[in-house]
C-alpha positions as a Markdown table, in Angstrom:
| # | Residue | x | y | z |
|---|---|---|---|---|
| 1 | Ala | 61.3 | 5.0 | 100.5 |
| 2 | Leu | 64.6 | 3.2 | 100.6 |
| 3 | Met | 66.4 | 6.0 | 98.8 |
| 4 | His | 64.9 | 8.5 | 101.3 |
| 5 | Thr | 66.0 | 6.2 | 104.2 |
| 6 | Leu | 69.5 | 6.0 | 102.8 |
| 7 | His | 69.7 | 9.8 | 102.5 |
| 8 | Leu | 68.6 | 10.2 | 106.1 |
| 9 | Gln | 71.1 | 7.6 | 107.3 |
| 10 | Gly | 73.9 | 9.6 | 105.6 |
| 11 | Val | 74.6 | 6.6 | 103.3 |
| 12 | Met | 73.9 | 8.6 | 100.2 |
| 13 | Pro | 74.8 | 12.2 | 100.9 |
| 14 | Thr | 73.8 | 14.8 | 98.3 |
| 15 | Pro | 76.9 | 15.9 | 96.4 |
| 16 | Gly | 78.3 | 19.1 | 97.8 |
| 17 | Pro | 79.6 | 22.3 | 96.1 |
| 18 | Glu | 83.0 | 20.8 | 95.7 |
| 19 | Asp | 81.7 | 18.6 | 92.9 |
| 20 | Arg | 83.0 | 19.9 | 89.6 |
| 21 | Asp | 81.8 | 17.1 | 87.4 |
| 22 | Asp | 79.6 | 18.3 | 84.5 |
| 23 | Ala | 77.2 | 15.4 | 85.1 |
| 24 | Thr | 76.7 | 16.4 | 88.7 |
| 25 | Lys | 76.0 | 20.0 | 87.7 |
| 26 | Arg | 73.5 | 18.8 | 85.1 |
| 27 | Arg | 71.8 | 16.6 | 87.7 |
| 28 | Lys | 71.5 | 19.4 | 90.2 |
| 29 | Leu | 70.0 | 21.7 | 87.6 |
| 30 | His | 67.6 | 19.0 | 86.5 |
| 31 | His | 66.4 | 18.4 | 90.1 |
| 32 | Ala | 66.1 | 22.2 | 90.6 |
| 33 | Gly | 63.8 | 22.4 | 87.6 |
| 34 | Lys | 66.3 | 24.5 | 85.6 |
| 35 | Ser | 67.5 | 23.9 | 82.1 |
| 36 | Pro | 71.2 | 22.7 | 81.9 |
| 37 | Thr | 71.8 | 25.3 | 79.2 |
| 38 | Ala | 70.3 | 28.3 | 81.0 |
| 39 | Thr | 72.6 | 31.0 | 82.3 |
| 40 | Ser | 72.0 | 32.9 | 85.5 |
| 41 | Ala | 70.5 | 35.8 | 83.5 |
| 42 | Gly | 67.9 | 33.4 | 82.1 |
| 43 | Thr | 69.2 | 33.4 | 78.5 |
| 44 | His | 70.2 | 30.2 | 76.9 |
| 45 | Thr | 73.6 | 29.2 | 75.5 |
| 46 | Thr | 74.4 | 26.7 | 72.9 |
| 47 | Pro | 74.0 | 23.2 | 74.4 |
| 48 | Arg | 77.3 | 21.3 | 74.8 |
| 49 | Ala | 77.6 | 17.7 | 73.7 |
| 50 | Met | 76.5 | 15.7 | 76.7 |
| 51 | Arg | 78.9 | 13.1 | 77.9 |
| 52 | Ala | 77.6 | 9.7 | 78.9 |
| 53 | Leu | 78.0 | 8.7 | 82.5 |
| 54 | Val | 79.9 | 5.6 | 83.4 |
| 55 | Ala | 78.2 | 3.8 | 86.3 |
| 56 | Pro | 79.4 | 0.2 | 86.7 |
| 57 | Ser | 77.2 | -2.1 | 88.7 |
| 58 | Leu | 78.4 | -3.4 | 92.1 |
| 59 | Leu | 76.6 | -6.6 | 91.3 |
| 60 | Ala | 79.3 | -7.3 | 88.7 |
| 61 | Ala | 82.0 | -6.7 | 91.3 |
| 62 | Asn | 83.8 | -9.2 | 93.6 |
| 63 | Gln | 81.3 | -9.4 | 96.4 |
| 64 | Gly | 84.0 | -10.3 | 98.9 |
| 65 | Ser | 85.9 | -7.1 | 98.5 |
| 66 | Leu | 83.3 | -4.4 | 97.6 |
| 67 | Ala | 85.4 | -1.5 | 99.2 |
| 68 | Glu | 88.4 | -2.3 | 97.1 |
| 69 | Glu | 86.2 | -2.8 | 94.0 |
| 70 | Ala | 84.6 | 0.6 | 94.5 |
| 71 | Gln | 88.0 | 2.3 | 94.8 |
| 72 | Arg | 89.2 | 0.5 | 91.7 |
| 73 | Met | 86.2 | 1.6 | 89.7 |
| 74 | Ala | 86.8 | 5.2 | 90.8 |
| 75 | Arg | 90.5 | 4.9 | 89.7 |
| 76 | Glu | 89.4 | 3.5 | 86.4 |
| 77 | Gly | 87.2 | 6.6 | 85.7 |
| 78 | Ala | 83.7 | 5.7 | 86.9 |
| 79 | Asp | 81.4 | 8.6 | 87.4 |
| 80 | Trp | 78.9 | 6.9 | 89.6 |
| 81 | Leu | 78.4 | 3.4 | 91.1 |
| 82 | His | 75.2 | 1.5 | 90.2 |
| 83 | Val | 73.8 | -0.3 | 93.3 |
| 84 | Asp | 70.8 | -2.7 | 92.8 |
| 85 | Ile | 69.1 | -3.1 | 96.1 |
| 86 | Met | 67.1 | -6.3 | 96.4 |
| 87 | Asp | 65.7 | -7.1 | 99.8 |
| 88 | Gly | 63.4 | -10.0 | 99.1 |
| 89 | His | 60.2 | -7.9 | 99.4 |
| 90 | Phe | 59.6 | -6.7 | 95.8 |
| 91 | Val | 61.7 | -9.4 | 94.1 |
| 92 | Pro | 62.6 | -12.8 | 95.5 |
| 93 | Asn | 66.4 | -12.1 | 95.2 |
| 94 | Leu | 68.6 | -10.8 | 97.9 |
| 95 | Thr | 71.6 | -8.6 | 97.0 |
| 96 | Ile | 73.0 | -5.5 | 98.5 |
| 97 | Gly | 71.2 | -3.9 | 101.4 |
| 98 | Pro | 71.5 | -0.6 | 103.4 |
| 99 | Ser | 74.3 | -1.8 | 105.7 |
| 100 | Val | 76.5 | -2.8 | 102.7 |
| 101 | Val | 75.7 | 0.5 | 101.0 |
| 102 | Ala | 76.8 | 2.3 | 104.2 |
| 103 | Asp | 80.1 | 0.4 | 104.1 |
| 104 | Val | 80.7 | 1.2 | 100.4 |
| 105 | Arg | 79.9 | 4.8 | 101.2 |
| 106 | Lys | 82.9 | 4.9 | 103.5 |
| 107 | Ala | 85.1 | 3.5 | 100.8 |
| 108 | Thr | 84.4 | 6.0 | 98.0 |
| 109 | Asp | 83.2 | 9.5 | 97.3 |
| 110 | Leu | 81.5 | 8.4 | 94.0 |
| 111 | Phe | 77.8 | 9.1 | 93.7 |
| 112 | Leu | 75.9 | 5.9 | 94.6 |
| 113 | Asp | 73.0 | 5.3 | 92.2 |
| 114 | Cys | 70.8 | 3.1 | 94.5 |
| 115 | His | 67.5 | 1.7 | 93.5 |
């Protein structure tokens, strides 16, 4: 429900067609129920070696400067940013919530993997 709420609030926009990253293309095909190796004609090509995604966690970042940390991670080659949302309901911990995610969204175009 939180992921859906973040999408509705525009915090986590679905990556657009300008995304050229192979990982983004594979994710879109996966969510569309299509094989990442299928061509438009329905035949299959030889699968390419899949590249691991780099998704550093914002919990390991300097919490006092998350915008700068997100930008630094993007410069260093991160594919996504991993965001652990803990709001005190399902776990006793409190970490990053929707308002912080909205602020991080303004600072970077990286995909935010929130859960």
